[in-house]
PAZAPA-4460 file (N, C-alpha, C; in steps of 0.05 Angstrom, whole numbers, plus 32768, in hexadecimal, padded with zeros to 4 digits):
% residues 310
    n_x    n_y    n_z   ca_x   ca_y   ca_z    c_x    c_y    c_z   seq   type   mol
   8128   81AA   7F0B   810D   81AD   7F15   8108   819C   7F2D     1      M     A
   80FC   81A6   7F42   80F8   8197   7F5B   80E2   8182   7F57     2      R     A
   80E6   816B   7F63   80D3   8155   7F61   80BC   815A   7F75     3      K     A
   80A4   8152   7F6C   808D   8153   7F7E   8085   8137   7F85     4      V     A
   8084   8131   7F9F   807E   8116   7FA9   8065   8117   7FBA     5      V     A
   8052   8105   7FB4   803A   8102   7FC4   803B   80E8   7FD3     6      L     A
   8036   80E9   7FED   8037   80D1   7FFE   801C   80CE   800C     7      I     A
   800E   80B8   8007   7FF5   80B4   8015   7FFB   80A3   802E     8      T     A
   7FE9   80A5   8042   7FEC   8095   805A   8004   809D   806B     9      G     A
   800E   80B6   8067   8025   80BF   8076   801F   80C2   8094    10      A     A
   8006   80CA   8099   7FFD   80CE   80B5   7FDF   80C7   80B6    11      S     A
   7FD5   80C1   80CE   7FB9   80B8   80D0   7FA7   80CF   80D9    12      R     A
   7FB2   80E6   80DF   7FA2   80FE   80E5   7FB2   8117   80E0    13      N     A
   7FA4   812D   80DD   7FB2   8146   80D5   7FC5   8150   80EA    14      M     A
   7FBF   814B   8104   7FD1   8153   8119   7FEC   8146   8116    15      G     A
   7FEC   812C   8112   8006   811E   810E   8013   8126   80F4    16      K     A
   8003   812B   80DF   800E   8133   80C6   801D   814E   80C8    17      A     A
   8011   8161   80D6   801E   817B   80DA   8038   8178   80EA    18      E     A
   8037   8166   80FE   8050   8162   810E   8066   8156   80FD    19      A     A
   805F   8144   80EA   8073   8138   80D8   807E   814E   80C6    20      V     A
   806D   8160   80BC   8076   8176   80AB   808A   8187   80B9    21      C     A
   8084   818E   80D2   8096   819F   80E2   80B1   8191   80E6    22      E     A
   80B0   8177   80EB   80C9   8168   80EF   80D9   8167   80D5    23      A     A
   80CC   8163   80BF   80DB   8162   80A5   80E7   817D   809F    24      L     A
   80D8   8192   80A3   80E2   81AD   809D   80F9   81B5   80B0    25      L     A
   80F8   81AB   80C8   810E   81B0   80DB   8128   81A3   80D1    26      A     A
   8125   818B   80C5   813D   817D   80BC   8145   8186   80A0    27      S     A
   8131   818F   808F   8137   8197   8074   8129   81B2   806F    28      Y     A
   8135   81C7   8078   8128   81E2   8077   8122   81EB   805B    29      P     A
   8130   81E2   8046   812B   81EB   802B   8115   81DB   801D    30      T     A
   810B   81C6   802A   80F7   81B5   801D   80DB   81C3   801E    31      A     A
   80CA   81BB   800D   80AE   81C5   800D   809D   81AD   8014    32      E     A
   8090   81AF   802B   807F   8199   8035   8064   81A3   803C    33      V     A
   804F   8197   8032   8034   819F   8039   8023   8186   803C    34      S     A
   800B   8189   8047   7FF9   8173   804C   7FDE   8177   803F    35      T     A
   7FD2   8161   8038   7FB6   8161   802E   7FA7   814B   803C    36      V     A
   7F90   8152   8047   7F81   813E   8056   7F70   812E   8043    37      Q     A
   7F72   8113   8046   7F63   8101   8035   7F5D   80E7   8045    38      V     A
   7F45   80DD   8041   7F3E   80C3   804C   7F39   80B1   8034    39      D     A
   7F4B   809F   802E   7F48   808E   8016   7F32   8079   8018    40      V     A
   7F25   8078   802F   7F0E   8066   8032   7EF4   8076   802E    41      S     A
   7EF7   808E   8024   7EE0   80A0   801F   7EE5   80AE   8004    42      N     A
   7ED6   80A6   7FEF   7EDC   80B0   7FD4   7ED7   80CD   7FD1    43      L     A
   7EC5   80D9   7FE0   7EC1   80F6   7FDE   7ED9   8104   7FE9    44      K     A
   7EE5   80F9   7FFE   7EFE   8104   8008   7F15   8102   7FF4    45      S     A
   7F16   80EB   7FE7   7F2B   80E7   7FD2   7F28   80FB   7FBC    46      V     A
   7F10   80FF   7FB2   7F0B   8111   7F9C   7F11   812E   7FA4    47      I     A
   7F0A   8136   7FBD   7F11   8150   7FC7   7F2F   8154   7FC8    48      W     A
   7F3D   8140   7FD3   7F5A   8142   7FD6   7F68   8145   7FBB    49      A     A
   7F5E   8136   7FA7   7F6A   8137   7F8C   7F66   8153   7F81    50      A     A
   7F4E   815F   7F85   7F49   817A   7F7C   7F5C   818E   7F89    51      K     A
   7F61   818A   7FA2   7F73   819C   7FB1   7F90   8199   7FA6    52      E     A
   7F98   8181   7FA0   7FB3   817C   7F96   7FB6   8188   7F7A    53      L     A
   7FA2   8187   7F6A   7FA3   8192   7F4F   7FA5   81B1   7F4F    54      K     A
   7F9A   81BC   7F65   7F9C   81D9   7F68   7FB8   81E2   7F71    55      Q     A
   7FC6   81D0   7F80   7FE0   81D7   7F8B   7FF7   81D1   7F78    56      R     A
   7FF5   81BC   7F68   800C   81B2   7F59   8006   81B0   7F3B    57      F     A
   801B   81B3   7F2B   8018   81B0   7F0E   801D   8193   7F05    58      Q     A
   802C   8184   7F15   8032   8168   7F0F   803B   815A   7F28    59      R     A
   803A   813F   7F28   8044   812F   7F3D   8059   811C   7F31    60      L     A
   8070   811A   7F3E   8085   8109   7F33   8084   80ED   7F3F    61      D     A
   807E   80EC   7F59   807D   80D2   7F67   8064   80D2   7F79    62      Y     A
   8056   80BC   7F79   803F   80B8   7F8B   8044   809E   7F9A    63      V     A
   8049   80A0   7FB4   804C   8089   7FC5   8031   8082   7FD2    64      Y     A
   8027   806B   7FCA   800C   8063   7FD3   800E   804F   7FEA    65      L     A
   800D   805A   8002   8010   804A   801A   7FF6   8045   8028    66      N     A
   7FEC   802D   8025   7FD3   8026   8033   7FD5   8009   803C    67      A     A
   7FD2   8004   8055   7FD5   7FE8   805F   7FC2   7FE3   8076    68      G     A
   7FA9   7FED   8074   7F96   7FEA   808A   7F8F   7FCD   808D    69      I     A
   7F90   7FC4   80A6   7F88   7FA9   80AE   7F76   7FAD   80C6    70      M     A
   7F5B   7FAF   80C3   7F49   7FB6   80D9   7F47   7FA2   80EE    71      P     A
   7F4A   7FAB   8107   7F46   7F9A   811F   7F55   7F80   811D    72      N     A
   7F6F   7F80   8118   7F7D   7F66   8116   7F7F   7F59   8131    73      P     A
   7F7A   7F3F   8132   7F7C   7F2F   814A   7F8E   7F17   8145    74      Q     A
   7FA0   7F12   8158   7FB3   7EFD   8154   7FA5   7EE2   8158    75      L     A
   7FAB   7ECF   8146   7FA3   7EB4   8148   7FB8   7EA5   8158    76      N     A
   7FB4   7EA3   8172   7FC9   7E98   8184   7FD0   7E7B   817C    77      V     A
   7FBC   7E6C   8175   7FC0   7E50   816D   7FD2   7E4F   8154    78      K     A
   7FCE   7E61   8141   7FDE   7E61   8129   7FFB   7E69   812F    79      A     A
   7FFE   7E7C   8142   8019   7E84   814A   8029   7E6D   8156    80      V     A
   801C   7E5F   8169   802A   7E49   8177   8031   7E32   8163    81      L     A
   801E   7E2C   8152   8024   7E17   813E   8039   7E1F   812B    82      S     A
   803B   7E38   8124   804F   7E42   8111   806B   7E41   811D    83      S     A
   806D   7E46   8137   8087   7E46   8144   8096   7E2B   8141    84      L     A
   8086   7E16   813E   8092   7DFB   813D   808E   7DEE   8121    85      F     A
   808A   7DFF   810D   8086   7DF5   80F2   809E   7DFC   80E0    86      S     A
   809F   7DEF   80C9   80B5   7DF5   80B6   80B0   7E10   80A8    87      R     A
   8098   7E1B   80AA   8092   7E34   809D   8093   7E4C   80AF    88      N     A
   80A1   7E4A   80C6   80A1   7E5F   80DA   80AB   7E79   80CE    89      V     A
   80C0   7E79   80BE   80CB   7E92   80B3   80B7   7E9E   80A0    90      I     A
   80AB   7E8E   808E   8098   7E99   807B   8080   7EA5   8089    91      H     A
   8075   7E96   809D   805D   7E9F   80AB   8062   7EBA   80BA    92      V     A
   8078   7EBC   80C7   807E   7ED4   80D7   8086   7EEC   80C5    93      F     A
   8091   7EE7   80AD   8098   7EFD   809B   8081   7F07   808B    94      S     A
   806B   7EF7   8089   8053   7EFF   807A   803B   7F03   808B    95      T     A
   803C   7EF8   80A4   8025   7EF8   80B6   800E   7EE7   80AB    96      A     A
   8014   7ED6   8098   7FFF   7EC6   808B   7FF2   7EB3   809F    97      E     A
   7FD7   7EB6   80A3   7FC8   7EA5   80B5   7FCA   7EAC   80D2    98      G     A
   7FDA   7EC1   80D9   7FDE   7EC7   80F5   7FCA   7EDB   8100    99      L     A
   7FBD   7EEB   80EE   7FAB   7F00   80F7   7F8F   7EFC   80EB   100      L     A
   7F7B   7F00   80FC   7F60   7F01   80F2   7F57   7F1E   80EF   101      T     A
   7F47   7F24   80DB   7F40   7F3F   80D5   7F21   7F41   80D3   102      Q     A
   7F17   7F58   80DB   7EFA   7F5D   80DA   7EF5   7F76   80C9   103      H     A
   7EF0   7F71   80AF   7EEC   7F87   809C   7ED1   7F95   80A2   104      D     A
   7ECF   7FAE   8099   7EB7   7FBE   809D   7EAF   7FCB   8082   105      R     A
   7E97   7FD7   8082   7E8D   7FE4   806A   7E8F   8003   806E   106      V     A
   7E99   8011   8059   7E9D   802E   805B   7E84   803D   8054   107      T     A
   7E85   8057   8056   7E6E   8068   804F   7E67   8066   8032   108      V     A
   7E7A   805C   8022   7E74   8058   8005   7E68   803D   7FFF   109      D     A
   7E64   802D   8015   7E58   8013   8011   7E6C   7FFE   8007   110      G     A
   7E86   8003   800A   7E9B   7FF1   8001   7EA9   7FE5   8019   111      L     A
   7EB6   7FCE   8014   7EC6   7FC2   802A   7EDE   7FD5   8031   112      Q     A
   7EE2   7FD9   804A   7EF6   7FED   8053   7F12   7FE7   804A   113      E     A
   7F1B   7FCE   804C   7F36   7FC8   8045   7F3A   7FCC   8027   114      V     A
   7F27   7FC3   8017   7F29   7FC6   7FFA   7F29   7FE3   7FF2   115      F     A
   7F17   7FF3   7FFD   7F16   800F   7FF6   7F2F   801E   7FFF   116      E     A
   7F38   8019   8017   7F50   8027   8021   7F69   801F   8013   117      T     A
   7F6E   8006   8010   7F87   7FFC   8005   7F89   7FFD   7FE7   118      N     A
   7F71   7FFC   7FD9   7F71   7FF9   7FBC   7F61   800F   7FAE   119      V     A
   7F47   800E   7FB2   7F34   801D   7FA2   7F37   803B   7FA6   120      F     A
   7F3A   8044   7FBF   7F3D   8060   7FC5   7F55   806C   7FB7   121      G     A
   7F6B   805C   7FB7   7F84   8065   7FA9   7F80   8064   7F8B   122      H     A
   7F72   8051   7F81   7F6C   804F   7F64   7F5D   8068   7F5B   123      F     A
   7F49   8070   7F6A   7F3A   8088   7F63   7F4B   80A1   7F65   124      V     A
   7F5C   80A2   7F79   7F6F   80B9   7F7C   7F81   80BB   7F63   125      L     A
   7F8C   80A5   7F5A   7F9D   80A5   7F42   7F8D   80AF   7F2A   126      I     A
   7F75   80A5   7F27   7F64   80AD   7F11   7F5E   80CB   7F11   127      R     A
   7F59   80D6   7F29   7F54   80F2   7F2B   7F6D   8103   7F26   128      E     A
   7F84   80F7   7F2C   7F9D   8106   7F29   7FAB   8102   7F0E   129      L     A
   7F9E   80F5   7EFC   7FAB   80EF   7EE2   7FB6   8108   7ED4   130      E     A
   7FA9   8120   7ED6   7FB5   8137   7EC9   7FD0   813F   7ED4   131      P     A
   7FD6   8137   7EED   7FF0   813E   7EF9   8005   8128   7EF5   132      L     A
   7FFC   8111   7EEA   800E   80FA   7EE9   8017   80F2   7ECD   133      L     A
   8007   80F7   7EB9   800C   80ED   7E9E   801A   8101   7E8D   134      C     A
   8036   8100   7E8D   8046   8111   7E7C   805B   80FF   7E6F   135      Y     A
   8058   80F9   7E56   8069   80E6   7E48   8086   80EF   7E47   136      S     A
   808B   810A   7E48   80A6   8114   7E46   80B5   8112   7E60   137      D     A
   80A7   810E   7E76   80B3   810D   7E91   80A2   80FA   7EA2   138      C     A
   80A9   80E0   7EA4   8098   80CC   7EB0   8093   80D2   7ECE   139      P     A
   807B   80CA   7ED7   8074   80CA   7EF3   8073   80AD   7EFD   140      S     A
   8075   80A9   7F17   8076   808E   7F21   8064   808A   7F39   141      Q     A
   8054   8074   7F38   8044   806C   7F4F   8053   8056   7F5D   142      L     A
   8054   8057   7F78   8063   8043   7F87   804F   8039   7F9D   143      I     A
   8046   8021   7F99   8032   8015   7FAC   8041   8005   7FC1   144      W     A
   8037   8007   7FDA   8041   7FF6   7FEF   8030   7FDD   7FF0   145      T     A
   803D   7FC7   7FE8   802F   7FAD   7FE7   8038   7F9C   7FFF   146      S     A
   8038   7F82   7FFD   803E   7F71   8013   8047   7F56   800A   147      S     A
   8057   7F48   801A   805D   7F2C   8015   8045   7F1A   8019   148      R     A
   8030   7F26   8026   8018   7F17   802C   8003   7F1A   8015   149      N     A
   800B   7F25   7FFF   7FF9   7F28   7FE8   7FF7   7F0C   7FDA   150      A     A
   7FE1   7EFE   7FDF   7FDD   7EE3   7FD5   7FC7   7EE1   7FC0   151      K     A
   7FCE   7ED5   7FAA   7FBB   7ED1   7F94   7FA3   7EC0   7F9E   152      K     A
   7FA8   7EAD   7FB0   7F93   7E9B   7FB9   7F7F   7EAA   7FCA   153      S     A
   7F85   7EC2   7FD4   7F72   7ED1   7FE5   7F63   7EE6   7FD5   154      N     A
   7F67   7EE7   7FBA   7F5A   7EFB   7FA9   7F48   7EED   7F95   155      F     A
   7F31   7EF9   7F8F   7F1F   7EEE   7F7B   7F13   7F05   7F6A   156      S     A
   7F13   7F02   7F50   7F06   7F16   7F3F   7EE8   7F17   7F44   157      L     A
   7EDC   7F02   7F4E   7EC0   7F01   7F54   7EB9   7F0F   7F6E   158      E     A
   7ECE   7F15   7F7E   7EC9   7F22   7F98   7EE1   7F34   7F9D   159      D     A
   7EE4   7F49   7F8D   7EFC   7F5A   7F8F   7EFE   7F69   7FA9   160      I     A
   7EE7   7F6D   7FB6   7EE7   7F7B   7FD0   7EEC   7F67   7FE7   161      Q     A
   7EEC   7F4E   7FE2   7EF1   7F39   7FF6   7EDB   7F3A   800C   162      H     A
   7EC3   7F3D   8003   7EAC   7F3D   8016   7EA9   7F22   8024   163      R     A
   7EAF   7F0D   8015   7EA9   7EF2   801F   7EC1   7EE4   802B   164      K     A
   7ED8   7EF0   8029   7EF0   7EE3   8033   7EF9   7EEB   804F   165      G     A
   7F0E   7EDF   8058   7F19   7EE3   8072   7F35   7EF1   8072   166      Q     A
   7F3E   7EF8   805A   7F59   7F04   8058   7F58   7F1E   8047   167      E     A
   7F49   7F32   8051   7F46   7F4A   8041   7F60   7F59   803C   168      P     A
   7F73   7F58   804F   7F8C   7F66   804B   7F9C   7F59   8035   169      Y     A
   7F9F   7F3F   8036   7FAE   7F30   8021   7FA1   7F34   8006   170      S     A
   7F87   7F33   8005   7F78   7F37   7FEC   7F7E   7F53   7FE1   171      S     A
   7F7D   7F67   7FF2   7F81   7F82   7FE8   7F9D   7F87   7FDE   172      S     A
   7FB0   7F7A   7FEA   7FCC   7F7D   7FE1   7FD1   7F6F   7FC7   173      K     A
   7FC4   7F58   7FC3   7FC6   7F4B   7FA9   7FB8   7F5C   7F93   174      Y     A
   7FA2   7F68   7F9B   7F94   7F7A   7F89   7FA6   7F92   7F82   175      A     A
   7FB5   7F9C   7F95   7FC9   7FB1   7F8F   7FDD   7FA9   7F7A   176      T     A
   7FE7   7F90   7F7D   7FFA   7F86   7F6A   7FEE   7F84   7F4E   177      D     A
   7FD5   7F7B   7F4C   7FC7   7F79   7F33   7FC4   7F95   7F26   178      L     A
   7FBB   7FA8   7F37   7FB6   7FC3   7F2D   7FD0   7FCF   7F23   179      L     A
   7FE5   7FCA   7F31   7FFF   7FD4   7F28   8006   7FCC   7F0C   180      N     A
   8002   7FB2   7F06   8007   7FA8   7EEB   7FF5   7FB4   7ED6   181      V     A
   7FDB   7FB7   7EDD   7FC8   7FC2   7ECA   7FCE   7FE0   7EC5   182      A     A
   7FD6   7FEE   7ED9   7FDC   800B   7ED5   7FF4   800E   7EC2   183      L     A
   8008   7FFE   7EC4   801E   7FFF   7EB2   8015   7FF9   7E95   184      N     A
   8004   7FE6   7E92   7FFA   7FDF   7E78   7FEA   7FF5   7E6B   185      R     A
   7FDB   8004   7E7B   7FCA   8019   7E71   7FD5   8035   7E70   186      N     A
   7FEB   803A   7E80   7FF5   8055   7E82   8012   8059   7E7B   187      F     A
   8022   8045   7E77   803E   8049   7E70   8042   805B   7E58   188      N     A
   8031   8058   7E44   8033   8068   7E2C   802D   8085   7E31   189      Q     A
   8020   808B   7E48   8019   80A7   7E4F   802E   80B3   7E62   190      K     A
   8042   80A3   7E69   8057   80AD   7E7B   8053   80A7   7E99   191      G     A
   8040   8095   7E9F   803C   808D   7EBB   8044   8070   7EBF   192      L     A
   8054   806C   7ED3   805E   8051   7EDA   8057   804A   7EF6   193      Y     A
   8055   8030   7EFB   804C   8027   7F16   805E   800F   7F1F   194      S     A
   8064   800F   7F39   8074   7FF9   7F45   8069   7FF3   7F60   195      S     A
   806F   7FDB   7F6A   8067   7FD3   7F85   8080   7FCC   7F95   196      V     A
   807F   7FD4   7FAF   8094   7FCE   7FC1   8089   7FC0   7FDA   197      V     A
   809A   7FB4   7FE9   8092   7FA7   8002   80A6   7FAF   8017   198      C     A
   809D   7FBB   802E   80B0   7FC4   8043   80BA   7FAE   8055   199      P     A
   80AF   7F96   8052   80B7   7F80   8064   80A7   7F81   807E   200      G     A
   80B0   7F72   8091   80A2   7F71   80AB   80AC   7F88   80BD   201      T     A
   809C   7F9C   80C0   80A3   7FB4   80CE   8093   7FB6   80E8   202      V     A
   80A1   7FBC   80FE   8094   7FBF   8118   808E   7FDC   811D   203      M     A
   8074   7FE3   811E   806B   7FFE   8123   8059   7FFE   813B   204      T     A
   804F   8016   8143   803C   8018   8159   8023   8008   8153   205      N     A
   801B   8007   8139   8004   7FF7   8131   8009   7FDA   8135   206      L     A
   8021   7FD1   812E   8028   7FB4   8131   8028   7FAD   814F   207      T     A
   8035   7FBE   815F   8036   7FB8   817C   801B   7FB8   8189   208      Y     A
   8008   7FC7   817D   7FED   7FC8   8189   7FDD   7FAE   8186   209      G     A
   7FE6   7F9C   8174   7FD7   7F84   8170   7FD8   7F71   8187   210      I     A
   7FEF   7F71   8196   7FF4   7F5F   81AC   7FFA   7F6D   81C6   211      L     A
   7FF5   7F61   81DD   7FFD   7F6C   81F6   801C   7F6E   81F8   212      P     A
   8027   7F82   8207   8044   7F86   8208   8053   7F6D   8210   213      P     A
   8048   7F5D   8223   8058   7F46   822C   805B   7F31   8216   214      F     A
   8048   7F2F   8204   804B   7F1D   81ED   8061   7F25   81DB   215      V     A
   8063   7F40   81D6   8079   7F49   81C5   8094   7F44   81D2   216      W     A
   8095   7F46   81ED   80AD   7F40   81FB   80B7   7F24   81F6   217      T     A
   80A4   7F12   81F3   80AB   7EF6   81ED   80B2   7EF2   81CF   218      L     A
   80A3   7F00   81BD   80A7   7EFB   81A1   80BE   7F09   8194   219      L     A
   80C5   7F22   819E   80DA   7F31   8190   80F5   7F24   818E   220      L     A
   80FE   7F16   81A3   8118   7F08   81A0   8117   7EF3   818A   221      P     A
   8100   7EE6   8186   80FD   7ED2   8171   80FE   7EE0   8156   222      I     A
   80F0   7EF7   8154   80EF   7F05   813B   810B   7F10   8133   223      I     A
   8119   7F1A   8147   8134   7F24   8141   8146   7F0E   8138   224      W     A
   8143   7EF6   8144   8154   7EDF   813D   814E   7ED6   8120   225      M     A
   8134   7ED8   8118   812C   7ED0   80FD   8139   7EE2   80E7   226      L     A
   8141   7EFA   80EF   814E   7F0B   80DB   8167   7EFE   80CF   227      R     A
   8174   7EEC   80DD   818C   7EDF   80D3   8185   7EC9   80BF   228      F     A
   816B   7EC3   80BC   8163   7EAE   80AA   8151   7EB8   8093   229      F     A
   8146   7ED0   8096   8134   7EDB   8082   8138   7EFA   8081   230      A     A
   8139   7F05   8069   813F   7F22   8066   8126   7F33   8068   231      N     A
   810E   7F26   806C   80F5   7F35   806C   80F1   7F45   8086   232      A     A
   80FF   7F3E   809B   80FB   7F4B   80B5   810A   7F65   80B7   233      F     A
   8100   7F7A   80AA   810D   7F94   80AA   8109   7FA1   80C6   234      T     A
   80F2   7F9C   80D2   80EB   7FA4   80EE   80E7   7FC2   80F3   235      L     A
   80F9   7FD3   80E9   80F6   7FF0   80EF   80EB   7FFE   80D6   236      T     A
   80DC   8014   80D9   80D3   8023   80C2   80EA   802D   80B0   237      P     A
   8100   8034   80BC   8117   803D   80AD   8121   8027   809A   238      Y     A
   8123   800F   80A4   812C   7FF8   8093   8117   7FF2   807E   239      N     A
   80FD   7FF3   8087   80E7   7FEC   8074   80E5   7FFF   805D   240      G     A
   80EF   8017   8060   80EE   802C   804B   8103   8028   8035   241      A     A
   8115   8015   8038   812B   8012   8026   8122   8010   8009   242      E     A
   810F   7FFF   8003   8106   7FFC   7FE7   80F7   8015   7FDD   243      A     A
   80E9   8023   7FEE   80DB   803B   7FE6   80EE   8052   7FDF   244      L     A
   8104   8054   7FEE   8118   8068   7FE8   8127   8061   7FCF   245      V     A
   812D   8047   7FCC   813C   803D   7FB5   812C   8043   7F9B   246      W     A
   8111   8040   7F9D   8100   8046   7F86   8103   8062   7F7C   247      M     A
   8107   8075   7F8E   8109   8091   7F87   8120   8096   7F75   248      F     A
   8135   8085   7F76   814D   808A   7F66   814E   807A   7F4C   249      H     A
   8138   806B   7F46   8137   805B   7F2E   8128   806A   7F18   250      Q     A
   812E   8063   7EFE   811E   806D   7EE8   8105   805C   7EE6   251      K     A
   80EE   8067   7EE8   80D5   8057   7EE8   80D3   8044   7ED1   252      P     A
   80DC   804C   7EB9   80D9   803B   7EA1   80EC   8023   7EA2   253      E     A
   80FF   8023   7EB4   8113   800D   7EB6   810A   7FF7   7EC8   254      S     A
   80F4   7FFB   7ED6   80EA   7FE8   7EEA   80D7   7FD4   7EDE   255      L     A
   80D7   7FBB   7EE8   80C6   7FA6   7EDE   80AB   7FA7   7EEC   256      N     A
   8094   7FAB   7EDE   807A   7FAC   7EEB   8071   7F92   7EF8   257      P     A
   807E   7F7C   7EF0   8077   7F62   7EFC   8089   7F5A   7F13   258      L     A
   8099   7F6D   7F1C   80AC   7F68   7F32   80A4   7F78   7F4B   259      T     A
   80A6   7F6B   7F62   80A1   7F79   7F7C   80BD   7F7E   7F88   260      K     A
   80C1   7F98   7F8F   80DA   7FA0   7F9A   80D8   7FA2   7FB9   261      Y     A
   80E9   7F93   7FC7   80E5   7F8F   7FE3   80FC   7F98   7FF4   262      M     A
   80F6   7FA6   800A   810A   7FAD   801D   8114   7F94   802C   263      S     A
   812D   7F92   8030   8139   7F7B   803E   814E   7F84   8051   264      A     A
   8152   7F75   8067   8166   7F7C   807B   8174   7F63   8084   265      T     A
   818E   7F63   8086   819D   7F4C   808F   819B   7F4A   80AE   266      T     A
   81A4   7F34   80B8   81A4   7F30   80D5   81B5   7F45   80E4   267      G     A
   81C8   7F51   80D6   81D9   7F65   80E2   81D0   7F81   80DC   268      F     A
   81B8   7F84   80D0   81AB   7F9E   80CD   81B2   7FAD   80B4   269      G     A
   81BE   7F9F   80A0   81C5   7FAD   8086   81AC   7FAB   8073   270      N     A
   81A6   7FC1   8067   818E   7FC3   8056   8195   7FC1   8039   271      N     A
   8183   7FB4   802A   8186   7FB2   800D   816A   7FAD   8000   272      Y     A
   8169   7FAB   7FE6   8150   7FA7   7FD8   8151   7F8C   7FC9   273      V     A
   813C   7F7C   7FCB   813A   7F63   7FBC   8123   7F65   7FA9   274      T     A
   8122   7F54   7F95   810D   7F54   7F81   8100   7F39   7F7F   275      M     A
   80E6   7F39   7F7B   80D7   7F20   7F79   80C2   7F22   7F63   276      Q     A
   80C2   7F0E   7F51   80AE   7F0E   7F3C   8092   7F08   7F48   277      K     A
   807E   7F18   7F41   8064   7F14   7F4C   8054   7EFF   7F3D   278      M     A
   8042   7EF2   7F4B   8031   7EDE   7F40   8018   7EEC   7F35   279      D     A
   801B   7EF9   7F1D   8006   7F09   7F12   7FFF   7F01   7EF6   280      I     A
   7FE6   7EFE   7EF0   7FDC   7EF9   7ED5   7FD4   7F14   7EC9   281      D     A
   7FE1   7F1C   7EB3   7FDC   7F37   7EA8   7FC0   7F3B   7E9E   282      E     A
   7FB4   7F26   7E93   7F98   7F29   7E8A   7F85   7F2C   7EA2   283      D     A
   7F8B   7F1E   7EB8   7F7B   7F21   7ED0   7F7E   7F3D   7EDB   284      M     A
   7F96   7F48   7ED9   7F9B   7F64   7EE3   7F8A   7F77   7ED3   285      A     A
   7F88   7F73   7EB9   7F78   7F85   7EA8   7F5A   7F83   7EAE   286      Q     A
   7F51   7F6B   7EB3   7F35   7F67   7EBA   7F2F   7F75   7ED5   287      I     A
   7F41   7F73   7EE8   7F3E   7F80   7F02   7F3D   7F9E   7EFE   288      F     A
   7F4E   7FA9   7EEC   7F4E   7FC6   7EE7   7F34   7FCF   7EDB   289      Y     A
   7F28   7FBF   7EC9   7F0E   7FC6   7EBE   7EF8   7FC5   7ED3   290      Q     A
   7EFB   7FB2   7EE5   7EE7   7FB1   7EFC   7EE8   7FC9   7F0D   291      N     A
   7F00   7FD3   7F12   7F03   7FEC   7F22   7EF8   8004   7F13   292      L     A
   7EFB   8005   7EF9   7EF0   801B   7EEA   7ED1   801B   7EEB   293      L     A
   7EC6   8003   7EEA   7EA9   8001   7EEB   7E9F   8008   7F07   294      E     A
   7EAD   8000   7F1C   7EA6   8006   7F37   7EA8   8024   7F3C   295      L     A
   7EBD   8031   7F31   7EC0   804E   7F34   7EA8   805C   7F27   296      E     A
   7EA0   8054   7F10   7E89   8060   7F02   7E70   805D   7F12   297      K     A
   7E6C   8045   7F1D   7E54   803F   7F2D   7E52   8051   7F45   298      C     A
   7E68   8053   7F54   7E69   8063   7F6C   7E64   8081   7F66   299      V     A
   7E71   808B   7F51   7E6E   80A7   7F49   7E52   80AD   7F40   300      K     A
   7E45   809A   7F32   7E29   809D   7F29   7E17   809F   7F42   301      D     A
   7E1D   8090   7F56   7E0E   8091   7F6F   7E11   80AC   7F7C   302      T     A
   7E29   80B7   7F7C   7E2D   80D2   7F87   7E1D   80E7   7F78   303      F     A
   7E1D   80E5   7F5D   7E0E   80F9   7F4D   7DF0   80F7   7F52   304      R     A
   7DE6   80DF   7F54   7DC9   80DC   7F5A   7DC2   80E7   7F75   305      K     A
   7DD3   80E3   7F89   7DCE   80ED   7FA4   7DCF   810C   7FA4   306      A     A
   7DE1   8118   7F94   7DE3   8135   7F93   7DCA   8141   7F85   307      D     A
   7DC0   8132   7F71   7DA8   813C   7F62   7D8F   813C   7F73   308      C     A
   7D8F   812A   7F87   7D77   8127   7F98   7D77   813C   7FAF   309      Q     A
   7D8D   814A   7FB2   7D8E   815E   7FC8   7D81   8178   7FC0   310      R     A
***
């Protein structure tokens, strides 16, 4: 039986998505590739997309949850310069910790954009797609794109949306790690498994847009040199996908829910997968999961009330 794979965040608009479909079909003529439009920062869009998917498919075998929005990132030049001459230079450049300032916004749902896009929108999508995912006789797998920048210190159960903080991206990625653990706890017995991966430091058009071209001209030789000292600098999307592709070939029930699976690249360009135990408290993960359930109920109740007033 052919596997059905859902990938979110594959393209940022339908025009690009259709172009990707055409390119895939040109390379793999026997494949079946289709697109569904969804904005995970808009829950009505998420619910509509889930309904469309349930009409098209009987089940989903793999769901790759790719969301890494970092709104309006600005480089902290002072932090970059100080990092170049510090003992933590490799860690800082491989995680971007402290190098970028972010300006979060509020969505049409009244939620913080980074939180809703990276975490909550995908959580609601999974909840809506449960009928396609939960088959105990043939497990399905969720694969979240996390980050080395997922820091426990940047997340708080009292402020899960990170309204008051300065590191919404890091907070959302730690929240992803928590949710991954909770999903395994609540759904493994139903045949649904969850794992987190990290693509490493990947240079894309979004990354290059953060800085002027001349700055990248100065930084790239340093970054390439750092590859000989740290495996996190995968640099290209192809290299960064190593762990995601590796996941496709594993039995979901054999993977450790407390482990992050990371793409790695040697200084000579050889790719492999490394594993890292996550700094996760399982009880904290369950509390966070319950908070998400309550928030989902609250938002959907708001939608119902608005519909009744029309």
